[in-house]
C-alpha positions as CSV (number, residue, x, y, z in Angstrom):
1,X,-47.6,23.2,-7.1
2,X,-44.5,25.4,-7.2
3,X,-43.9,25.0,-3.4
4,X,-44.0,21.4,-3.6
5,X,-41.6,21.4,-6.6
6,X,-39.2,23.8,-5.4
7,X,-38.8,22.3,-1.7
8,X,-38.4,18.8,-3.5
9,X,-35.8,20.2,-5.7
10,X,-33.9,21.8,-2.9
11,X,-34.1,18.8,-0.8
12,X,-32.8,16.8,-3.6
13,X,-29.8,19.2,-4.0
14,X,-29.0,19.3,-0.4
15,X,-29.0,15.4,-0.3
16,X,-26.5,15.3,-3.3
17,X,-24.3,17.7,-1.2
18,X,-24.7,15.7,1.9
19,X,-23.8,12.5,-0.1
20,X,-20.7,14.1,-1.6
21,X,-19.5,14.7,2.1
22,X,-20.2,11.2,3.1
23,X,-18.6,9.7,-0.2
24,X,-15.3,11.9,0.9
25,X,-15.3,10.2,4.2
26,X,-15.6,6.8,2.6
27,X,-13.0,7.5,0.1
28,X,-10.5,8.5,2.8
29,X,-11.1,5.3,5.1
30,X,-7.6,4.2,4.3
31,X,-5.9,7.6,4.6
32,X,-3.6,7.8,7.4
33,X,-4.6,10.2,10.1
34,X,-7.7,11.2,8.4
35,X,-10.5,12.9,10.4
36,X,-14.1,12.1,9.3
37,X,-16.6,15.1,8.7
38,X,-19.9,15.3,10.3
39,X,-22.8,16.2,8.2
40,X,-26.5,17.2,9.0
41,X,-29.6,18.4,7.5
42,X,-31.3,21.7,9.0
43,X,-34.5,23.4,8.2
44,X,-33.9,27.1,6.9
45,X,-36.8,29.5,6.5
46,X,-36.9,31.6,3.3
47,X,-37.0,35.3,4.1
48,X,-38.1,38.0,1.7
49,X,-41.1,40.2,1.0
50,X,-44.0,39.2,3.2
51,X,-44.0,36.2,5.7
52,X,-41.5,33.5,5.5
53,X,-44.1,30.8,4.3
54,X,-41.5,28.3,2.9
55,X,-38.9,26.3,4.6
56,X,-36.2,24.6,2.8
57,X,-33.7,22.0,3.9
58,X,-29.9,22.8,4.3
59,X,-27.1,20.4,4.5
60,X,-24.1,21.6,6.6
61,X,-20.7,20.4,8.1
62,X,-21.2,21.2,11.8
63,X,-17.9,19.8,12.9
64,X,-15.0,17.3,12.3
65,X,-14.9,13.9,14.1
66,X,-11.5,14.2,16.3
67,X,-11.9,10.7,17.9
68,X,-8.6,8.9,17.5
69,X,-8.3,6.1,14.7
70,X,-6.7,2.7,15.5
71,X,-3.0,2.7,15.8
72,X,-1.1,0.0,13.9
73,X,2.5,-1.0,14.2
74,X,4.7,-0.6,11.2
75,X,8.3,-0.9,12.4
76,X,9.3,1.8,10.1
77,X,11.5,4.5,11.9
78,X,10.0,7.5,10.0
79,X,6.4,6.4,10.8
80,X,4.9,8.1,14.0
81,X,1.5,8.3,15.7
82,X,0.4,11.0,18.1
83,X,-0.5,9.7,21.4
84,X,-3.9,11.0,22.6
85,X,-4.9,14.3,21.7
86,X,-2.7,16.9,19.6
87,X,-1.6,17.5,16.0
88,X,1.8,17.7,14.2
89,X,2.4,21.1,12.5
90,X,3.1,21.1,8.7
91,X,3.4,23.7,6.0
92,X,0.5,23.6,3.6
93,X,1.0,23.9,-0.2
94,X,-0.1,27.8,0.2
95,X,2.8,28.2,2.7
96,X,0.4,28.4,5.7
97,X,1.0,26.3,8.8
98,X,-1.4,23.6,9.2
99,X,-2.1,20.5,11.6
100,X,-2.4,16.9,10.8
101,X,-2.1,13.6,12.5
102,X,-0.8,11.7,9.3
103,X,2.6,10.6,10.6
104,X,3.8,8.6,7.4
105,X,6.8,10.8,7.2
106,X,9.5,10.6,4.4
107,X,12.7,12.4,3.4
108,X,13.0,14.0,0.0
109,X,15.8,13.9,-2.4
110,X,16.8,17.2,-1.3
111,X,16.8,16.1,2.5
112,X,13.5,17.7,3.6
113,X,11.3,15.9,6.1
114,X,7.8,15.5,4.7
115,X,4.5,13.8,5.2
116,X,3.0,11.0,2.9
117,X,1.4,13.8,0.9
118,X,4.7,15.8,0.4
119,X,3.9,18.5,3.1
120,X,7.0,19.9,4.8
121,X,7.1,18.9,8.7
122,X,7.6,21.9,10.8
123,X,10.3,22.0,13.5
124,X,10.9,24.6,16.3
125,X,12.3,27.2,13.9
126,X,10.7,26.1,10.5
127,X,10.6,23.1,8.1
128,X,12.9,20.4,9.1
129,X,15.9,19.6,6.7
130,X,17.7,16.4,7.3
131,X,21.3,16.2,6.1
132,X,22.7,12.8,4.7
133,X,22.6,10.3,7.5
134,X,23.0,6.5,8.1
135,X,20.3,6.6,10.7
136,X,17.4,8.8,11.8
137,X,15.4,8.4,15.0
138,X,12.3,10.3,16.3
139,X,12.1,10.5,20.1
140,X,8.9,10.4,22.1
141,X,8.8,14.1,22.4
142,X,9.3,14.5,18.7
143,X,13.0,15.1,18.7
144,X,14.8,14.0,15.5
145,X,18.1,12.7,16.0
146,X,20.5,11.4,13.3
147,X,23.8,9.6,12.9
148,X,25.8,11.3,10.2
149,X,27.4,9.5,7.3
150,X,30.7,8.0,8.7
151,X,30.1,8.8,12.4
152,X,30.4,6.0,15.2
153,X,27.4,4.1,16.3
154,X,27.2,6.3,19.6
155,X,27.8,9.7,17.8
156,X,24.4,10.9,17.5
157,X,23.2,14.5,16.6
158,X,20.0,16.2,17.9
159,X,18.7,17.8,14.6
160,X,15.5,19.5,15.6
161,X,12.1,18.8,17.1
162,X,9.0,18.3,15.3
163,X,6.4,21.0,16.4
164,X,3.5,19.3,18.2
165,X,0.6,21.4,19.2
166,X,-2.6,20.9,21.1
167,X,-5.2,23.6,20.3
168,X,-8.8,23.7,21.7
169,X,-10.9,21.7,19.5
170,X,-13.7,24.4,19.6
171,X,-11.1,26.6,17.9
172,X,-10.2,24.3,15.2
173,X,-11.7,23.8,11.6
174,X,-10.9,21.8,8.7
175,X,-9.7,23.9,5.8
176,X,-10.2,23.3,2.1
177,X,-6.8,21.4,1.7
178,X,-7.7,18.9,4.6
179,X,-5.4,20.5,7.1
180,X,-6.6,21.7,10.6
181,X,-6.3,25.4,11.4
182,X,-7.1,27.8,14.0
183,X,-10.4,29.8,13.3
184,X,-8.5,33.0,14.5
185,X,-6.0,32.6,11.8
186,X,-3.1,32.3,14.2
187,X,-0.6,29.5,14.7
188,X,-0.8,27.2,17.7
189,X,2.0,27.2,20.2
190,X,4.3,24.2,20.9
191,X,2.8,21.9,23.6
192,X,5.5,20.0,25.3
193,X,3.1,17.6,26.9
194,X,2.4,15.8,23.5
195,X,4.2,12.7,22.7
196,X,4.6,10.3,19.7
197,X,5.4,6.7,19.2
198,X,7.7,5.8,16.5
199,X,7.3,2.8,14.2
200,X,3.5,3.1,14.4
201,X,0.8,4.7,12.3
202,X,-2.8,6.1,13.1
203,X,-5.4,4.9,10.5
204,X,-8.4,7.0,9.6
205,X,-11.2,7.4,12.2
206,X,-13.9,6.8,9.4
207,X,-16.5,4.0,10.4
208,X,-16.7,2.3,6.9
209,X,-19.8,0.5,7.8
210,X,-21.5,3.5,9.0
211,X,-20.5,5.4,6.1
212,X,-21.9,2.7,3.6
213,X,-25.4,2.7,5.5
214,X,-25.4,6.5,5.4
215,X,-24.8,6.3,1.7
216,X,-27.8,4.1,1.1
217,X,-30.0,6.1,3.4
218,X,-29.0,9.2,1.4
219,X,-29.6,7.5,-2.0
220,X,-33.1,6.6,-0.8
221,X,-33.8,10.2,0.4
222,X,-32.7,11.6,-3.0
223,X,-35.0,9.0,-4.9
224,X,-37.9,10.0,-2.7
225,X,-37.3,13.7,-3.6
226,X,-37.2,12.9,-7.3
227,X,-40.4,11.1,-7.0
228,X,-42.1,14.1,-5.2
229,X,-40.8,16.4,-8.1
230,X,-42.4,13.9,-10.7
231,X,-45.6,13.9,-8.7
232,X,-45.8,17.6,-8.6
233,X,-45.3,17.8,-12.4
234,X,-48.0,15.1,-12.9
235,X,-50.3,17.3,-10.7
236,X,-49.6,20.5,-12.5
237,X,-50.3,18.7,-15.8
238,X,-53.6,17.3,-14.4
239,X,-54.6,20.8,-13.2
240,X,-53.9,22.2,-16.6
241,X,-56.0,19.7,-18.3
242,X,-58.9,20.4,-16.1
243,X,-58.7,24.3,-16.7
244,X,-58.7,23.5,-20.4
245,X,-61.8,21.3,-20.0
246,X,-63.6,24.1,-18.1
247,X,-62.8,26.5,-20.8
């Protein structure tokens, strides 16, 4: 009975972990530039003394879905979407460089160019700072151009260029803060072939219908495992009663 009970308990626990990953995808269906996480179950033998007679299930995140989300026009000059593959470099809250496709940019009160979640956007020499300006434009190559306060209509100044990168997808992973980083811990080099479109935003690539269907399937799997645990408990109680009768 213990095999049936512990295997069912393990399956229920792993189903809960898988449900958490799926719920995170569903919660970010409207998050700009979000990349969905894949999840899957895998059988895992339990090794120890003697032969591995028990096989448990294990939920894991094999990879991130890098398919492009839909691009929507906003008309806002600080909104950008990356065309095709590639990422924009930002500075994470821990100070490390990370990569995202969230192009809902803003300028803070101190003049720092940041994403919608407050992460500093990296330029060719570090975080981009924007002085007081009447107008700001972001070119297709990521060049940030401003017209300073009091300057003429044609007096434009190139401020910096957003760091755009295109690392190999098999060398990327999604870190705990949601940013993409290289597995070897290095920073990706600038890729001049990456272009952006201003006045547009890329939505999340989460398939809301698929995530909802997966949530229902996982809930049914969890209920089945709970029933198996209850059955194991009932069988154990019945066996105990039989032993008492024999005594």
